LUMGUGU-108368 format. One record per residue (C-alpha): residue number from 1; x, y, z. Coordinates in steps of 0.25 Angstrom, whole numbers, padded with zeros to 4 digits. Layout:
residues N
 zakol  east north    up
   NUM     X     Y     Z
...
This chain:
residues 694
 zakol  east north    up
     1  0279  0387  0022
     2  0294  0387  0020
     3  0300  0377  0011
     4  0313  0372  0008
     5  0318  0376 -0007
     6  0316  0366 -0017
     7  0325  0355 -0019
     8  0334  0352 -0031
     9  0332  0339 -0041
    10  0343  0332 -0032
    11  0336  0334 -0019
    12  0323  0331 -0024
    13  0328  0318 -0030
    14  0336  0315 -0017
    15  0323  0318 -0009
    16  0314  0308 -0017
    17  0326  0298 -0015
    18  0325  0300 -0001
    19  0311  0298 -0001
    20  0311  0284 -0008
    21  0322  0279  0002
    22  0314  0283  0013
    23  0303  0275  0008
    24  0311  0264  0005
    25  0316  0265  0019
    26  0303  0265  0025
    27  0298  0254  0017
    28  0310  0247  0021
    29  0309  0250  0036
    30  0293  0247  0036
    31  0296  0232  0032
    32  0306  0231  0046
    33  0302  0228  0061
    34  0300  0242  0065
    35  0288  0248  0073
    36  0281  0260  0068
    37  0288  0269  0076
    38  0300  0265  0072
    39  0298  0265  0057
    40  0292  0279  0059
    41  0305  0284  0066
    42  0314  0277  0055
    43  0305  0285  0044
    44  0305  0298  0052
    45  0322  0297  0054
    46  0323  0296  0039
    47  0313  0307  0037
    48  0323  0315  0046
    49  0334  0312  0037
    50  0327  0315  0025
    51  0319  0327  0028
    52  0331  0334  0038
    53  0320  0335  0050
    54  0325  0334  0064
    55  0314  0327  0070
    56  0301  0319  0065
    57  0289  0312  0071
    58  0278  0303  0067
    59  0263  0307  0074
    60  0252  0299  0075
    61  0238  0304  0077
    62  0230  0301  0090
    63  0217  0305  0085
    64  0211  0302  0098
    65  0218  0312  0107
    66  0220  0322  0095
    67  0235  0321  0095
    68  0248  0317  0087
    69  0256  0306  0093
    70  0271  0304  0089
    71  0273  0289  0086
    72  0287  0290  0081
    73  0297  0302  0080
    74  0313  0306  0076
    75  0321  0319  0083
    76  0311  0320  0093
    77  0314  0319  0108
    78  0305  0306  0113
    79  0299  0312  0124
    80  0294  0324  0116
    81  0289  0315  0106
    82  0282  0306  0118
    83  0275  0318  0123
    84  0272  0326  0110
    85  0257  0325  0106
    86  0253  0335  0095
    87  0239  0340  0093
    88  0233  0335  0080
    89  0233  0348  0072
    90  0244  0354  0081
    91  0257  0358  0075
    92  0261  0355  0061
    93  0261  0339  0064
    94  0246  0341  0071
    95  0243  0349  0059
    96  0247  0339  0049
    97  0239  0329  0058
    98  0226  0336  0057
    99  0227  0342  0044
   100  0233  0330  0037
   101  0242  0339  0029
   102  0258  0339  0029
   103  0265  0350  0034
   104  0279  0357  0031
   105  0284  0368  0039
   106  0298  0373  0038
   107  0298  0384  0049
   108  0289  0380  0060
   109  0291  0393  0067
   110  0281  0400  0058
   111  0270  0388  0057
   112  0260  0391  0068
   113  0257  0377  0068
   114  0271  0371  0073
   115  0271  0365  0087
   116  0285  0363  0092
   117  0287  0348  0098
   118  0302  0350  0097
   119  0309  0362  0097
   120  0317  0369  0086
   121  0310  0362  0075
   122  0308  0373  0063
   123  0301  0364  0052
   124  0292  0352  0050
   125  0284  0342  0041
   126  0273  0336  0046
   127  0266  0325  0037
   128  0252  0318  0041
   129  0252  0303  0041
   130  0239  0299  0033
   131  0232  0285  0033
   132  0219  0282  0026
   133  0217  0297  0024
   134  0219  0300  0039
   135  0231  0306  0047
   136  0237  0297  0056
   137  0249  0304  0060
   138  0261  0315  0055
   139  0274  0313  0053
   140  0283  0326  0054
   141  0297  0330  0054
   142  0304  0343  0060
   143  0317  0351  0057
   144  0323  0361  0066
   145  0327  0370  0053
   146  0317  0379  0047
   147  0314  0374  0030
   148  0319  0360  0034
   149  0309  0353  0026
   150  0305  0352  0011
   151  0293  0348  0002
   152  0300  0336  0000
   153  0302  0333  0014
   154  0287  0334  0016
   155  0285  0324  0004
   156  0294  0315  0011
   157  0287  0315  0024
   158  0273  0314  0017
   159  0278  0301  0011
   160  0283  0297  0024
   161  0269  0299  0031
   162  0263  0290  0021
   163  0273  0279  0025
   164  0272  0282  0040
   165  0257  0280  0037
   166  0259  0266  0032
   167  0269  0262  0043
   168  0258  0269  0054
   169  0246  0262  0048
   170  0253  0248  0046
   171  0258  0249  0062
   172  0242  0253  0064
   173  0237  0241  0055
   174  0247  0232  0062
   175  0243  0236  0076
   176  0229  0236  0072
   177  0231  0221  0066
   178  0238  0217  0078
   179  0228  0224  0088
   180  0217  0217  0082
   181  0223  0202  0082
   182  0227  0206  0096
   183  0213  0208  0100
   184  0209  0194  0091
   185  0219  0188  0100
   186  0211  0194  0112
   187  0199  0188  0108
   188  0204  0174  0104
   189  0212  0173  0119
   190  0200  0178  0126
   191  0190  0168  0119
   192  0201  0157  0123
   193  0200  0163  0137
   194  0184  0164  0138
   195  0184  0149  0132
   196  0194  0143  0142
   197  0192  0151  0155
   198  0185  0145  0167
   199  0181  0156  0175
   200  0175  0169  0171
   201  0186  0178  0179
   202  0198  0171  0174
   203  0192  0172  0160
   204  0191  0186  0160
   205  0205  0187  0167
   206  0211  0180  0157
   207  0205  0190  0145
   208  0210  0201  0152
   209  0224  0196  0153
   210  0223  0194  0137
   211  0217  0209  0135
   212  0228  0214  0143
   213  0238  0208  0135
   214  0232  0211  0121
   215  0224  0222  0124
   216  0233  0229  0136
   217  0220  0232  0144
   218  0222  0238  0157
   219  0210  0231  0164
   220  0198  0224  0162
   221  0185  0220  0170
   222  0174  0210  0167
   223  0160  0215  0173
   224  0148  0206  0176
   225  0134  0210  0181
   226  0134  0210  0197
   227  0126  0196  0202
   228  0120  0204  0213
   229  0115  0216  0204
   230  0113  0212  0190
   231  0112  0228  0186
   232  0127  0231  0190
   233  0140  0225  0184
   234  0153  0223  0192
   235  0166  0219  0188
   236  0168  0204  0190
   237  0183  0204  0186
   238  0193  0213  0183
   239  0208  0214  0176
   240  0218  0223  0182
   241  0206  0228  0192
   242  0208  0226  0206
   243  0196  0220  0214
   244  0193  0233  0222
   245  0192  0241  0208
   246  0182  0229  0205
   247  0173  0229  0215
   248  0169  0245  0211
   249  0166  0239  0196
   250  0150  0239  0197
   251  0143  0244  0186
   252  0128  0248  0183
   253  0123  0243  0169
   254  0125  0256  0161
   255  0137  0262  0171
   256  0150  0266  0166
   257  0156  0257  0154
   258  0152  0244  0159
   259  0139  0247  0163
   260  0136  0253  0149
   261  0144  0241  0141
   262  0133  0232  0149
   263  0121  0243  0146
   264  0124  0245  0131
   265  0128  0230  0130
   266  0141  0234  0120
   267  0156  0238  0122
   268  0160  0252  0128
   269  0174  0256  0124
   270  0179  0269  0132
   271  0193  0274  0125
   272  0196  0284  0136
   273  0190  0281  0150
   274  0194  0295  0155
   275  0185  0302  0144
   276  0173  0292  0148
   277  0162  0295  0158
   278  0157  0282  0156
   279  0169  0274  0162
   280  0167  0276  0176
   281  0180  0269  0183
   282  0171  0262  0193
   283  0184  0253  0197
   284  0191  0266  0199
   285  0204  0262  0192
   286  0215  0273  0191
   287  0219  0275  0178
   288  0228  0288  0179
   289  0239  0289  0169
   290  0235  0278  0161
   291  0232  0286  0149
   292  0220  0283  0140
   293  0212  0270  0145
   294  0200  0264  0137
   295  0189  0255  0144
   296  0181  0245  0135
   297  0169  0237  0141
   298  0163  0226  0133
   299  0149  0219  0138
   300  0149  0205  0138
   301  0136  0201  0131
   302  0128  0188  0130
   303  0119  0192  0120
   304  0112  0205  0123
   305  0115  0202  0138
   306  0127  0209  0145
   307  0134  0201  0154
   308  0145  0209  0158
   309  0157  0218  0154
   310  0172  0216  0152
   311  0180  0229  0151
   312  0194  0233  0148
   313  0201  0246  0149
   314  0215  0248  0142
   315  0224  0260  0137
   316  0217  0267  0125
   317  0225  0266  0113
   318  0218  0269  0100
   319  0203  0268  0096
   320  0205  0257  0085
   321  0212  0249  0096
   322  0201  0253  0106
   323  0190  0249  0096
   324  0198  0234  0094
   325  0198  0231  0109
   326  0184  0236  0111
   327  0179  0227  0100
   328  0188  0215  0105
   329  0182  0217  0120
   330  0169  0218  0114
   331  0170  0204  0109
   332  0178  0198  0120
   333  0166  0203  0129
   334  0158  0194  0119
   335  0167  0181  0120
   336  0167  0182  0135
   337  0150  0184  0135
   338  0149  0168  0135
   339  0159  0165  0147
   340  0152  0177  0156
   341  0138  0171  0152
   342  0142  0158  0155
   343  0148  0162  0169
   344  0136  0170  0173
   345  0127  0158  0170
   346  0137  0149  0178
   347  0135  0159  0190
   348  0121  0159  0188
   349  0120  0145  0187
   350  0131  0144  0200
   351  0122  0153  0208
   352  0110  0145  0204
   353  0118  0133  0208
   354  0122  0138  0221
   355  0109  0143  0225
   356  0103  0128  0220
   357  0114  0122  0228
   358  0111  0130  0241
   359  0096  0126  0239
   360  0101  0111  0234
   361  0109  0110  0248
   362  0097  0115  0256
   363  0088  0106  0250
   364  0100  0094  0251
   365  0104  0097  0265
   366  0088  0096  0269
   367  0087  0083  0261
   368  0100  0078  0266
   369  0098  0080  0280
   370  0097  0070  0291
   371  0082  0072  0292
   372  0082  0065  0278
   373  0087  0052  0283
   374  0074  0046  0287
   375  0072  0034  0297
   376  0072  0029  0310
   377  0078  0015  0308
   378  0090  0012  0318
   379  0099  0010  0306
   380  0097  0024  0298
   381  0097  0031  0312
   382  0112  0025  0314
   383  0116  0028  0300
   384  0111  0043  0303
   385  0119  0043  0315
   386  0131  0039  0308
   387  0129  0050  0298
   388  0128  0062  0308
   389  0141  0056  0315
   390  0151  0055  0303
   391  0144  0068  0294
   392  0153  0078  0301
   393  0167  0071  0298
   394  0174  0068  0285
   395  0174  0054  0285
   396  0170  0048  0272
   397  0157  0040  0274
   398  0153  0028  0266
   399  0138  0026  0265
   400  0133  0013  0261
   401  0120  0007  0259
   402  0111  0001  0248
   403  0105  0009  0237
   404  0095  0019  0240
   405  0098  0019  0257
   406  0101  0035  0255
   407  0116  0035  0254
   408  0117  0048  0246
   409  0108  0055  0257
   410  0117  0050  0269
   411  0129  0056  0261
   412  0121  0070  0261
   413  0117  0069  0275
   414  0132  0066  0279
   415  0137  0079  0271
   416  0125  0088  0276
   417  0128  0085  0291
   418  0143  0087  0288
   419  0151  0099  0289
   420  0152  0100  0273
   421  0137  0102  0272
   422  0139  0115  0264
   423  0148  0109  0254
   424  0144  0100  0242
   425  0141  0085  0243
   426  0143  0080  0230
   427  0138  0065  0226
   428  0145  0057  0216
   429  0138  0045  0211
   430  0150  0035  0209
   431  0142  0024  0201
   432  0136  0036  0192
   433  0149  0042  0187
   434  0151  0038  0172
   435  0165  0029  0170
   436  0172  0041  0163
   437  0168  0052  0173
   438  0173  0041  0185
   439  0186  0051  0188
   440  0182  0063  0183
   441  0169  0065  0190
   442  0174  0064  0205
   443  0187  0070  0202
   444  0186  0080  0192
   445  0194  0083  0180
   446  0203  0095  0174
   447  0201  0101  0161
   448  0207  0092  0150
   449  0207  0079  0159
   450  0202  0072  0147
   451  0194  0076  0134
   452  0182  0084  0138
   453  0189  0089  0151
   454  0186  0103  0146
   455  0186  0111  0160
   456  0191  0105  0174
   457  0179  0098  0181
   458  0178  0096  0196
   459  0175  0081  0201
   460  0166  0078  0213
   461  0177  0078  0223
   462  0181  0092  0219
   463  0165  0098  0219
   464  0164  0091  0233
   465  0176  0099  0238
   466  0172  0103  0253
   467  0159  0094  0254
   468  0157  0080  0252
   469  0157  0070  0242
   470  0147  0059  0240
   471  0152  0046  0233
   472  0139  0038  0230
   473  0141  0023  0226
   474  0155  0024  0229
   475  0156  0009  0225
   476  0155  0012  0211
   477  0166  0019  0210
   478  0176  0012  0200
   479  0189  0007  0208
   480  0200  0014  0199
   481  0193  0027  0205
   482  0193  0023  0218
   483  0208  0026  0221
   484  0205  0041  0216
   485  0193  0041  0225
   486  0202  0037  0237
   487  0212  0046  0234
   488  0202  0058  0234
   489  0196  0055  0247
   490  0209  0052  0253
   491  0217  0064  0249
   492  0206  0073  0248
   493  0210  0077  0234
   494  0207  0073  0220
   495  0213  0074  0205
   496  0204  0078  0194
   497  0206  0071  0181
   498  0218  0078  0173
   499  0222  0086  0185
   500  0237  0084  0191
   501  0234  0091  0204
   502  0225  0085  0215
   503  0213  0092  0220
   504  0210  0094  0235
   505  0195  0091  0239
   506  0189  0091  0252
   507  0177  0082  0253
   508  0170  0072  0263
   509  0167  0059  0256
   510  0155  0050  0257
   511  0152  0039  0250
   512  0141  0029  0247
   513  0139  0016  0241
   514  0129  0004  0242
   515  0140 -0006  0239
   516  0148 -0014  0249
   517  0162 -0007  0246
   518  0169 -0015  0257
   519  0165 -0027  0248
   520  0169 -0020  0235
   521  0182 -0017  0242
   522  0186 -0033  0246
   523  0182 -0036  0231
   524  0193 -0024  0226
   525  0181 -0017  0220
   526  0183 -0005  0229
   527  0195  0000  0236
   528  0195 -0003  0249
   529  0203  0010  0253
   530  0193  0018  0247
   531  0181  0011  0254
   532  0187  0013  0267
   533  0190  0027  0264
   534  0175  0029  0261
   535  0172  0021  0272
   536  0176  0029  0284
   537  0161  0030  0289
   538  0150  0020  0283
   539  0136  0025  0283
   540  0127  0013  0279
   541  0114  0015  0276
   542  0104  0003  0278
   543  0094 -0001  0267
   544  0079  0002  0269
   545  0076 -0013  0271
   546  0084 -0011  0284
   547  0077  0001  0288
   548  0061 -0002  0285
   549  0057  0005  0297
   550  0061  0019  0290
   551  0053  0015  0278
   552  0039  0022  0282
   553  0047  0035  0287
   554  0056  0035  0274
   555  0042  0033  0266
   556  0036  0044  0275
   557  0048  0054  0272
   558  0048  0051  0256
   559  0033  0053  0256
   560  0034  0067  0262
   561  0047  0070  0254
   562  0039  0067  0240
   563  0026  0074  0244
   564  0034  0087  0244
   565  0041  0083  0231
   566  0028  0079  0223
   567  0017  0088  0232
   568  0010  0076  0237
   569  0005  0072  0251
   570  0006  0058  0252
   571  0006  0053  0267
   572  0011  0041  0268
   573  0011  0024  0264
   574  0000  0016  0267
   575  0002  0005  0276
   576  0003 -0006  0266
   577  0013  0004  0258
   578  0021  0006  0270
   579  0021 -0010  0273
   580  0025 -0012  0259
   581  0037 -0002  0260
   582  0041 -0009  0273
   583  0041 -0023  0267
   584  0049 -0019  0254
   585  0064 -0021  0255
   586  0068 -0007  0247
   587  0080 -0013  0240
   588  0081  0003  0235
   589  0081  0008  0249
   590  0076  0022  0252
   591  0077  0027  0237
   592  0067  0017  0233
   593  0058  0021  0245
   594  0060  0035  0242
   595  0057  0031  0227
   596  0043  0023  0231
   597  0038  0034  0239
   598  0041  0044  0231
   599  0034  0037  0218
   600  0021  0034  0228
   601  0020  0048  0232
   602  0020  0052  0218
   603  0009  0041  0213
   604  0002  0043  0227
   605 -0013  0049  0224
   606 -0016  0049  0238
   607 -0009  0052  0251
   608 -0006  0038  0254
   609  0004  0029  0248
   610 -0002  0015  0246
   611  0004  0002  0241
   612  0000  0005  0227
   613  0011  0016  0226
   614  0022  0008  0231
   615  0032  0003  0222
   616  0030 -0010  0215
   617  0043 -0016  0222
   618  0035 -0013  0236
   619  0021 -0018  0231
   620  0025 -0031  0226
   621  0023 -0039  0237
   622  0028 -0028  0247
   623  0042 -0037  0246
   624  0051 -0036  0233
   625  0048 -0050  0228
   626  0058 -0056  0218
   627  0054 -0066  0208
   628  0061 -0080  0212
   629  0070 -0084  0199
   630  0066 -0096  0193
   631  0078 -0101  0186
   632  0070 -0114  0180
   633  0058 -0105  0175
   634  0069 -0096  0170
   635  0077 -0107  0161
   636  0065 -0112  0155
   637  0061 -0099  0151
   638  0075 -0095  0145
   639  0077 -0109  0138
   640  0062 -0108  0133
   641  0066 -0094  0127
   642  0079 -0095  0122
   643  0082 -0102  0108
   644  0091 -0114  0105
   645  0106 -0110  0108
   646  0102 -0099  0116
   647  0098 -0105  0130
   648  0111 -0102  0137
   649  0113 -0088  0133
   650  0098 -0085  0134
   651  0098 -0091  0150
   652  0110 -0086  0154
   653  0109 -0072  0147
   654  0095 -0070  0153
   655  0100 -0074  0166
   656  0111 -0064  0164
   657  0103 -0053  0160
   658  0094 -0056  0171
   659  0103 -0055  0182
   660  0110 -0043  0177
   661  0097 -0035  0175
   662  0094 -0038  0190
   663  0107 -0034  0195
   664  0106 -0022  0188
   665  0092 -0018  0193
   666  0097 -0021  0207
   667  0110 -0011  0206
   668  0101 -0001  0197
   669  0109 -0003  0185
   670  0124  0000  0192
   671  0134 -0008  0183
   672  0144 -0008  0193
   673  0136 -0014  0205
   674  0129 -0025  0194
   675  0142 -0029  0188
   676  0148 -0030  0203
   677  0135 -0039  0208
   678  0136 -0046  0196
   679  0151 -0049  0197
   680  0154 -0045  0181
   681  0162 -0034  0175
   682  0155 -0020  0172
   683  0159 -0022  0158
   684  0152 -0036  0157
   685  0138 -0031  0164
   686  0138 -0020  0154
   687  0139 -0029  0142
   688  0129 -0039  0148
   689  0120 -0027  0151
   690  0122 -0023  0136
   691  0119 -0037  0132
   692  0106 -0039  0139
   693  0102 -0024  0136
   694  0101 -0022  0151
């Protein structure tokens, strides 16, 4: 190897000063806002000046492809630099990368290793760049002159290679740190999406958008078990994948990357899909000219059970980044698992509900058919004629009648005889809605409408959309809510709590009450405009005492019904019991009769119901007898019991307690009705009930 003559003492001193200046220059520039490429090119520029070289480059080893990639250069044509990929071991630079030794050549024509990248270069120095005993690249300078470089130049370049290693490693560490922070951000963002997302498809789409932004994925897919074939999986949702392609995405367990991820229950990462036989490209996606594409498929698991797979593909960058992304997708799949399980449980529950609903609707249709309106009495026959006439219209119907006369059954018959029979009938018991839910129960609410409103909830009006809404005990609805109800019926739209936009609803209204709404309207306790809106068609049900000729028929109907329920074989009532039933007034109407027959069928030892099985109310003298209230006896008793100074409070209090208790029993403990009958405020009634322990 030819070499320059030794330097003089002065020249040697200058060389050392130049080295120190270069070190100082590099130290200063490293603290400035340069990219790694810019910083390396500045260093190369100084090296060219100090060594008299014409060109210079910094190359990094690409161990996967076995080549050196130029990352910074000076004096080389950009196009030449971009297309140059020296194999490790090829040329002087490749030899330095392979051997880990520096090399100085002052006559390239005589060196068999030399490979010309640029024509006319006659001298070259190549020094490996080391980091932790690993060759990560090579720095080299070239000259168009023979004998251009000295040992001092080699020494200078060796020093620069150490600084270059620091610069490159600093960048790699920075990139690695940023990458890991970015992947942490991915997990945090996806966790929030999974927590807040409402539907699984929306959650998947949002996650894919995050992965596109943060990880630069090309496409992704969400694969679940086929509901119709549990041994297969199919693409449930795709990101940057056409619907046509998704239809082709069907995998057997153990088939392809997806099927194997399920079979093995672990993430499978493919660095280069072109070289992997397991990657089947079932979706027939064209990737020509896109370079090296990696594919990662991670099973979504609940415990040991695999629920599905989430998979992504992206351009391959390097092994470390690939491993980090693989780990991140594995964690993401575990975060997603509970939402997928929840979704699948919901699907299972929905299917079960649909099946049960179909069966219940079938039963309900049977139970609510005209055949179940039993009786030959003229009054009930007129009611049924009226029901058949109005059932097919959209007109609101108000069903009136005493408690237990069958108002709900008539409402269901009206629904199932209408052209909405295949839709829902939703019942709302207006008297049973708690005060704090009086508005949200019928009209629903938006997320955040009040404390505890963590998600949007549909009200009864919206649930009944397309079908029938049955408002039972409509007379109990508070006055302040009646205007909103009127608007909903008239405008066919509702406004959920917390919403600024009205929601259109298509419903048929059927209401029922045992109260005199006309009287309540005249007293200002019920809006007259709402009353008239509901009372377009009035169906009034007669009490059982006005259709006593139907009692034997009804009793026989209920006996047959409860024989099936309790596996009994009761034939009917004996003459004495039937006579008692006919004489009794039945204040609870058909419901009371049904309950009496049910109890008798349960308790019957033989196949005939005798008078001993009749309720006490029927049995005591066959007609309900009420004790005559003796005021004189009551006063004598209470005066005797009360102590001195307590006569007034004892007598009046006792009478008040008895009165309130009597009305509460009569109204079945309905406080609104009781306070109306007594003519006192509801709050006063509550206070009195508390005082008397009622």
